[in-house]
C-alpha positions as CSV (number, residue, x, y, z in Angstrom):
1,M,0.0,0.0,0.0
2,K,1.6,3.2,-1.2
3,I,0.4,6.8,-1.6
4,E,1.8,8.9,-4.4
5,T,1.0,12.5,-5.5
6,K,1.0,13.9,-9.1
7,R,-0.1,17.0,-10.8
8,V,-3.1,16.4,-13.1
9,Y,-1.1,18.1,-16.0
10,E,1.5,15.3,-15.9
11,E,1.0,12.3,-18.1
12,P,-0.7,9.4,-16.3
13,N,1.0,6.0,-16.4
14,E,0.6,2.5,-15.2
15,S,2.7,3.0,-12.0
16,D,0.1,5.5,-10.8
17,G,-2.2,2.7,-9.8
18,Y,-5.6,4.0,-8.6
19,R,-5.9,7.7,-9.5
20,I,-8.0,10.0,-7.3
21,L,-8.6,13.7,-7.9
22,T,-8.4,15.4,-4.5
23,E,-9.6,18.8,-5.6
24,R,-13.0,20.4,-5.0
25,L,-13.0,22.1,-8.4
26,W,-12.2,20.5,-11.7
27,P,-8.8,21.5,-13.0
28,R,-8.8,24.1,-15.8
29,G,-8.1,22.9,-19.3
30,V,-8.0,19.1,-18.5
31,S,-10.5,16.7,-20.1
32,K,-11.8,13.7,-18.3
33,E,-9.9,11.5,-20.7
34,R,-6.6,13.3,-20.2
35,A,-7.0,13.2,-16.4
36,A,-7.5,9.4,-16.5
37,L,-9.0,9.3,-13.1
38,D,-10.6,6.3,-11.3
39,R,-12.3,8.6,-8.8
40,W,-13.0,12.3,-8.0
41,M,-13.3,12.8,-4.2
42,K,-14.4,16.4,-3.6
43,G,-15.2,15.5,0.0
44,V,-11.6,15.2,1.0
45,A,-10.7,18.6,-0.4
46,P,-10.6,21.7,1.9
47,S,-13.9,23.5,2.4
48,H,-14.6,26.4,0.0
49,E,-14.2,28.8,2.9
50,L,-10.8,27.4,3.9
51,R,-9.6,27.3,0.3
52,K,-10.6,30.9,-0.3
53,W,-8.9,32.0,3.0
54,F,-5.7,30.2,2.2
55,D,-5.5,31.5,-1.4
56,H,-2.2,29.6,-2.0
57,D,-0.4,32.1,0.3
58,P,2.7,30.4,1.8
59,E,2.6,32.9,4.7
60,K,-0.6,31.1,5.8
61,W,0.7,27.6,5.3
62,E,1.1,26.5,8.9
63,E,-2.3,27.8,9.9
64,F,-3.9,26.2,6.8
65,K,-2.4,22.8,7.6
66,E,-3.9,22.9,11.1
67,R,-7.3,24.1,9.9
68,Y,-7.4,21.5,7.1
69,R,-6.4,18.7,9.4
70,R,-9.3,19.6,11.7
71,E,-11.6,19.4,8.8
72,L,-10.3,16.0,7.8
73,F,-10.5,14.5,11.3
74,G,-13.5,12.2,11.6
75,S,-14.6,12.9,8.1
76,E,-16.7,10.2,6.3
77,A,-14.8,11.0,3.1
78,V,-11.5,10.2,4.8
79,E,-12.9,6.8,6.0
80,E,-13.9,6.1,2.4
81,L,-10.5,7.1,1.2
82,L,-8.7,4.9,3.7
83,D,-10.8,1.9,2.5
84,L,-9.7,2.7,-1.1
85,I,-6.1,2.9,-0.1
86,K,-6.2,-0.5,1.6
87,Q,-7.8,-2.0,-1.5
88,H,-5.0,-0.9,-3.9
89,E,-1.3,-1.5,-4.0
90,T,-0.7,2.1,-5.2
91,V,-3.0,5.1,-5.0
92,T,-2.0,8.4,-6.6
93,F,-3.6,11.6,-5.4
94,V,-4.0,13.9,-8.4
95,F,-4.0,17.7,-7.8
96,A,-3.9,20.9,-9.9
97,S,-1.8,23.3,-7.9
98,K,1.4,24.7,-9.4
99,D,2.9,24.9,-5.9
100,Q,3.8,21.3,-5.3
101,T,4.7,21.9,-1.6
102,H,2.0,24.3,-0.3
103,N,-1.2,22.6,-1.4
104,S,-3.9,20.6,0.3
105,T,-3.0,17.3,-1.3
106,M,0.3,17.3,0.5
107,V,-1.5,17.8,3.8
108,L,-4.0,15.1,3.0
109,E,-1.2,12.6,2.1
110,Q,0.6,13.3,5.4
111,F,-2.6,13.1,7.4
112,L,-3.5,9.7,6.0
113,E,0.0,8.4,6.4
114,D,-0.1,9.4,10.0
115,L,-3.4,7.6,10.5
116,L,-2.1,4.5,8.7
117,T,1.2,4.3,10.6
118,G,0.0,5.8,13.9
């Protein structure tokens, strides 16, 4: 069981395993065919309010992580995602953000890894 992350604008490949879009909004300029997703899980993305507040501002990163983790804790969508991860050898979380460090998918990945190993 392995969790990977990848931008939706990168080419999908076999090693991605089960591909899940972890964004609330569909990525601009990407067709469903090109995205090659197995699932779109809007429910694991940050709330609209949190996403707007953060606005990809690295200055707000630490506070964003804390707030987003609080949203994730006890979420039914997280429970569903954990089940999917356990069913597949590799799961790739697909995201749109240009910033590959300061985005919700990185927080989600760490949150889940903490749950799975903790």
